[in-house]
C-alpha positions in Angstrom: 21.3 -14.6 6.1 19.9 -12.4 3.3 21.4 -13.5 0.0 20.7 -10.9 -2.6 21.9 -13.0 -5.5 19.5 -15.8 -4.4 16.6 -13.3 -4.0 17.2 -11.9 -7.5 17.2 -15.4 -8.9 13.7 -15.9 -7.5 12.3 -13.2 -9.9 12.5 -14.3 -13.5 11.8 -10.9 -15.0 15.0 -9.5 -13.6 17.0 -11.6 -16.2 15.5 -9.7 -19.1 16.8 -6.6 -20.9 15.0 -3.4 -21.8 16.3 -1.3 -24.7 19.3 -3.6 -24.9 20.2 -2.9 -21.2 19.8 -5.1 -18.1 16.5 -4.2 -16.5 16.8 -2.0 -13.4 13.3 -2.1 -11.9 12.8 0.9 -9.6 9.0 1.2 -9.9 8.2 -0.9 -6.9 6.1 1.8 -5.2 3.6 1.4 -8.1 3.8 -2.4 -8.3 6.4 -4.9 -7.4 7.6 -7.9 -9.5 6.6 -11.4 -8.7 8.8 -14.3 -7.5 8.6 -17.6 -9.3 6.8 -19.2 -6.3 3.9 -16.8 -6.8 3.8 -17.4 -10.6 3.9 -21.2 -10.0 1.1 -21.0 -7.4 -1.1 -19.0 -9.8 -0.4 -21.5 -12.6 -1.1 -24.4 -10.4 -4.3 -22.9 -9.1 -5.7 -22.3 -12.6 -4.4 -25.4 -14.3 -4.9 -28.1 -11.6 -7.0 -26.8 -8.7 -9.5 -24.1 -9.9 -13.1 -24.0 -8.7 -15.4 -21.6 -7.0 -15.2 -21.4 -3.2 -17.4 -21.9 -0.2 -20.6 -23.5 -1.5 -19.3 -26.5 -3.5 -19.2 -30.0 -1.9 -16.8 -31.5 -4.5 -13.1 -32.0 -4.1 -11.9 -29.1 -6.2 -14.2 -26.6 -4.5 -13.1 -27.8 -1.0 -9.4 -27.6 -2.1 -9.8 -24.0 -3.5 -11.8 -23.0 -0.4 -9.1 -24.3 2.0 -6.3 -22.5 0.1 -8.3 -19.3 -0.2 -9.4 -19.2 3.4 -5.9 -20.1 4.7 -4.7 -16.7 3.4 -6.6 -15.0 6.1 -4.4 -16.7 8.7 -1.3 -15.9 6.6 -2.2 -12.2 6.6 -2.9 -12.3 10.3 0.6 -13.7 10.9 2.2 -11.2 8.5 0.5 -8.2 10.2 0.6 -9.6 13.7 -3.2 -9.7 14.2 -4.5 -12.1 16.8 -8.0 -12.7 15.4 -8.1 -13.4 11.7 -11.9 -12.9 11.6 -11.0 -9.2 11.6 -9.5 -9.5 8.2 -11.7 -8.8 5.1 -10.2 -10.0 1.8 -10.6 -7.7 -1.2 -9.0 -6.4 -4.3 -6.6 -4.0 -2.5 -6.3 -0.8 -0.5 -8.6 1.2 -2.7 -11.5 -1.2 -2.2 -10.8 -1.4 1.5 -10.9 2.3 2.1 -14.0 2.8 0.0 -15.7 0.1 2.0 -14.9 2.0 5.2 -16.2 5.2 3.7 -19.5 3.6 2.6 -20.1 1.0 5.3 -18.8 2.8 8.4 -18.4 6.5 7.8 -21.4 7.4 5.5 -24.1 6.2 7.9 -22.7 8.1 10.9 -21.4 11.3 9.5 -23.4 14.5 9.0 -22.8 17.9 7.5 -20.1 19.6 9.5 -18.5 16.4 10.8 -14.8 16.2 10.2 -12.2 13.8 8.8 -8.5 14.6 9.5 -6.0 13.7 6.7 -2.3 14.3 6.3 -1.2 16.2 3.2 0.8 13.1 2.2 -2.2 10.8 1.4 -2.5 8.8 -1.8 -5.7 9.6 -3.7 -7.1 6.3 -2.5 -7.2 7.8 1.0 -8.5 11.1 -0.2 -11.2 10.6 -2.9 -13.6 8.4 -0.8 -13.6 11.2 1.8 -14.3 13.8 -0.9 -17.4 11.7 -1.8 -18.6 12.3 1.7 -17.7 16.0 1.4 -19.7 16.4 -1.8 -22.7 14.3 -0.8 -23.0 14.8 3.0 -21.2 18.1 3.7 -18.4 16.4 5.6 -15.3 18.7 6.2 -11.8 17.5 5.4 -9.1 18.9 7.7 -5.5 18.7 6.4 -2.3 18.4 8.4 0.9 19.4 6.6 4.3 17.7 6.8 7.4 19.8 7.5 10.1 20.8 5.0 11.9 17.4 5.5 8.6 15.6 4.8 8.1 14.5 8.5 4.6 14.5 9.9 4.3 15.5 13.6 1.9 13.1 15.3 0.9 15.8 17.8 -0.1 18.1 14.9 -2.5 15.4 13.8 -3.8 14.9 17.3 -4.2 18.6 17.8 -6.3 18.8 14.6 -8.9 16.6 16.2 -11.9 18.6 17.3 -15.3 17.9 18.8 -16.7 17.2 15.4 -13.9 14.9 14.2 -15.2 11.4 13.4 -12.2 9.8 11.8 -8.4 10.2 11.3 -7.1 8.6 8.1 -3.4 8.6 7.6 -0.7 6.8 5.6 1.9 4.7 7.4 4.5 5.4 4.7 4.3 8.1 2.1 4.4 6.7 -1.4 6.1 9.9 -2.6 8.4 11.0 0.2 9.0 7.7 1.9 8.2 9.3 5.2 7.4 6.7 8.0 4.6 8.1 10.1 4.3 7.3 13.8 0.8 5.8 13.4 0.9 4.3 16.9 1.3 7.7 18.5 -1.5 9.1 16.3 -3.8 6.2 17.2 -3.2 6.6 20.9 -3.8 10.3 20.8 -7.0 9.9 18.6 -8.4 7.2 20.8 -7.9 9.3 23.9 -10.3 11.7 22.2 -12.7 8.9 21.2 -11.8 9.1 17.5 -11.1 6.0 15.3 -8.1 5.8 13.1 -7.7 4.3 9.6 -4.1 3.6 8.4 -3.2 3.1 4.7 -0.5 0.4 5.0 0.1 0.0 1.3 3.7 1.2 1.3 4.6 0.2 4.9 3.8 -3.5 4.9 6.3 -4.2 2.1 9.3 -2.3 3.6 9.2 -3.2 7.3 7.6 -5.4 10.0 4.1 -4.2 10.8 2.3 -5.1 14.1 -1.3 -4.0 13.7 -2.4 -5.1 17.2 0.4 -3.0 18.7 -0.5 0.0 16.5 -4.0 -0.3 17.8 -5.7 1.3 14.9 -9.3 0.6 13.8 -8.6 0.0 10.1 -5.4 -1.1 8.4 -5.4 -1.6 4.6 -2.8 -3.5 2.4 -2.6 -4.2 -1.3 -1.2 -7.4 -2.8 0.5 -6.1 -6.0 2.9 -4.0 -4.0 3.7 -7.1 -1.7 5.2 -9.2 -4.6 1.7 -10.7 -5.1 -0.9 -10.5 -7.8 -2.8 -7.4 -8.8 -6.5 -7.6 -7.7 -5.6 -8.9 -4.2 -5.5 -7.3 -0.8 -7.1 -7.0 2.6 -8.2 -4.7 5.3 -8.1 -5.2 9.0 -11.2 -3.9 10.8 -11.4 -4.0 14.6 -14.3 -6.0 15.9 -16.0 -2.9 17.5 -16.0 -1.2 14.1 -17.2 -4.4 12.3 -20.2 -4.4 14.5 -21.0 -0.8 13.5 -20.7 -1.4 9.7 -23.5 -2.1 7.2 -22.8 -4.3 4.2 -20.8 -2.7 1.4 -22.0 -4.8 -1.5 -24.8 -7.3 -1.8 -24.7 -10.9 -3.2 -23.1 -14.2 -2.7 -21.4 -15.1 0.5 -22.4 -12.0 2.4 -25.9 -13.3 3.0 -27.3 -15.9 5.4 -30.8 -16.1 4.0 -32.8 -14.2 1.3 -36.6 -14.2 1.1 -39.1 -12.1 -0.9 -39.4 -9.8 2.1 -36.0 -9.6 3.8 -32.3 -10.5 3.9 -30.3 -11.6 6.9 -26.5 -11.0 6.7 -23.7 -13.4 7.3 -21.3 -12.8 10.1 -18.1 -10.8 9.5 -15.8 -11.0 7.7 -18.1 -12.8 5.2 -20.7 -10.1 5.6 -18.3 -7.8 3.6 -17.2 -10.2 0.9 -20.0 -10.3 -1.6 -19.8 -12.3 -4.8 -17.1 -14.6 -6.2 -13.8 -13.2 -4.9 -10.4 -13.0 -6.5 -9.7 -16.7 -5.6 -6.4 -17.2 -7.4 -5.2 -13.7 -6.8 -5.8 -14.2 -3.0 -4.0 -17.6 -3.1 -1.1 -15.9 -4.8 -1.0 -13.2 -2.2 -0.7 -15.8 0.5 2.3 -17.3 -1.2 3.9 -13.9 -1.6 3.5 -13.1 2.1 4.9 -16.5 3.0 7.9 -15.7 0.7 8.5 -12.4 2.4 8.2 -14.0 5.9 10.7 -16.7 4.7 13.2 -14.0 3.9 12.4 -12.3 7.2 10.9 -8.8 7.4 13.7 -7.6 9.6 16.2 -8.8 7.0 14.2 -7.1 4.2 14.1 -3.8 6.2 17.8 -3.9 6.9 18.6 -4.5 3.2 16.4 -1.7 2.1 17.9 0.7 4.8 21.3 0.0 3.3 20.0 0.8 -0.2 18.3 3.9 1.1 21.4 5.2 2.8 23.6 4.5 -0.3 21.1 6.0 -2.7 20.6 9.1 -0.5 24.4 9.7 -0.3 24.8 9.4 -4.0 21.8 11.5 -4.9 22.7 14.2 -2.4 26.1 14.4 -4.0 24.5 15.7 -7.2 23.8 19.4 -6.6 21.5 19.5 -9.6 19.2 16.8 -8.2 16.4 17.8 -5.8 15.2 15.0 -3.5 11.7 15.7 -2.2 11.5 14.6 1.4 14.6 14.1 3.5 13.2 12.4 6.6 15.9 10.6 8.5 13.9 7.4 8.8 12.3 7.4 5.4 11.8 4.2 3.4 13.8 3.6 0.2 11.6 5.9 -1.9 13.1 8.9 -3.7 11.1 11.4 -5.6 13.3 13.6 -7.8 13.4 16.8 -9.8 16.3 18.3 -11.7 17.5 21.8 -11.5 16.8 23.5 -14.8 13.2 22.4 -15.2 13.4 19.2 -17.2 10.0 17.5 -17.0 9.7 14.3 -15.1 8.4 12.5 -18.2 11.5 13.5 -20.2 13.8 12.3 -17.4 11.9 9.0 -17.2 12.2 8.5 -20.9 15.9 8.9 -20.8 16.3 6.6 -17.9 14.2 4.0 -19.7 16.7 4.0 -22.6 19.3 2.9 -20.0 17.0 0.1 -18.8 15.9 2.0 -15.6 12.2 1.8 -14.8 10.9 4.7 -12.6 7.5 6.3 -12.2 6.9 9.9 -13.5 4.0 12.1 -12.6 2.1 13.1 -9.5 2.0 9.6 -8.0 -1.7 9.9 -7.1 -0.8 12.6 -4.5 -1.8 15.9 -6.1 -2.4 17.8 -2.8 1.2 16.8 -1.7 2.6 18.0 -5.0 0.9 21.3 -4.6 2.2 21.5 -1.0 5.8 20.8 -2.3 5.4 23.3 -5.1 6.2 20.9 -7.9 4.1 19.7 -10.8 5.6 16.2 -11.1 8.6 14.1 -10.0 10.5 11.0 -11.0 10.2 8.4 -8.3 12.7 5.7 -7.8 11.4 3.2 -5.3 13.4 0.2 -4.2 12.5 -3.3 -3.3 13.8 -6.5 -1.9 15.7 -7.4 -5.1 17.5 -4.1 -5.8 21.2 -3.6 -5.3 23.8 -0.9 -4.8 25.0 -1.5 -8.4 21.5 -0.6 -9.6 21.7 2.7 -7.6 24.9 3.3 -9.6 23.1 2.7 -12.9 20.4 5.1 -11.8 23.0 7.8 -11.0 24.8 7.3 -14.4 21.4 7.6 -16.2 20.7 10.8 -14.2 24.1 12.2 -15.2 23.1 11.7 -18.9 19.8 13.6 -18.2 21.9 16.4 -16.7 24.0 16.5 -19.9 21.0 16.6 -22.1 18.8 18.9 -20.1 21.1 20.8 -17.7 
């Protein structure tokens, strides 16, 4: 059973006040709060167990190595990946996608080759491809979502031409909450011989994800959105793609042997994990994923669907609130503007006075903002610990904004 009161008690920050009001934290799309078990694991690792990993023969190094390396298996279980050696540990989705751009795409793409993107992509899944556009003449092809914020998988597949070398698409939009049928896109792209990269940053926290079932070539996650530490994350890379990739960075565990004249590389995934990693951050990520699996991803998804439906009903009942993206199956993410032109920053400031934390701006999705015809939005993004009562607080705070700015 999903006990929301017990879940909330696991997150110590939720007991504090902001501006004299109980904290209502609705900025989960940017970064989620941390349960006590993750905080305790980080404290334990630094205070009692810290050492560098992999090359020490002493007790603490072996202990840190075992805990660090075990996270690969935890991620494999969390994402339903049969072979954990396809998981590269890193600092998060941004590093993972940049690694694919430099290690896999750059050596095999020439001027005129194409990358297909959806208009809903986060800048982390846009800017690395612009590097290839600027430096190698690669062409970016955009596929728009419809008025509801839905993305037609067939439109993505139809955009694939003879020069397309990669499809890169989000699983869940960080602005609209749209859930994309990445399995259908992957099947259609593979039928044309084109690999698929999926940005799973927002999806993995809201619902069960089965990467092996999706069948994509790359799937990236980031730890700080998964109730884990910042500076942690991973990317799944299918074995066939791993064999095609050159090293991303040099040093540390990515080498087997170095001489004056040559270097031989370690086997994947170590081949792509240069230098001292985020040891404690990664250990914390493993604990966060265990925590989520302990709650049950289906239970988390059901709880957030209830919040989504309640929040949508209440927001749609305010005829002066514009919700960007009304996909029927969206995640519990709401980007808002108010009729009358109040700026998102002003709305966010008023909400903050009521203890409500939201994100204001372009949400690292400027092409989508241009497509929607808005300069900025306020985004309320819900997580495992949020409640219907907090939706009501948000609505009350928006009512105040309407009084002030309407």
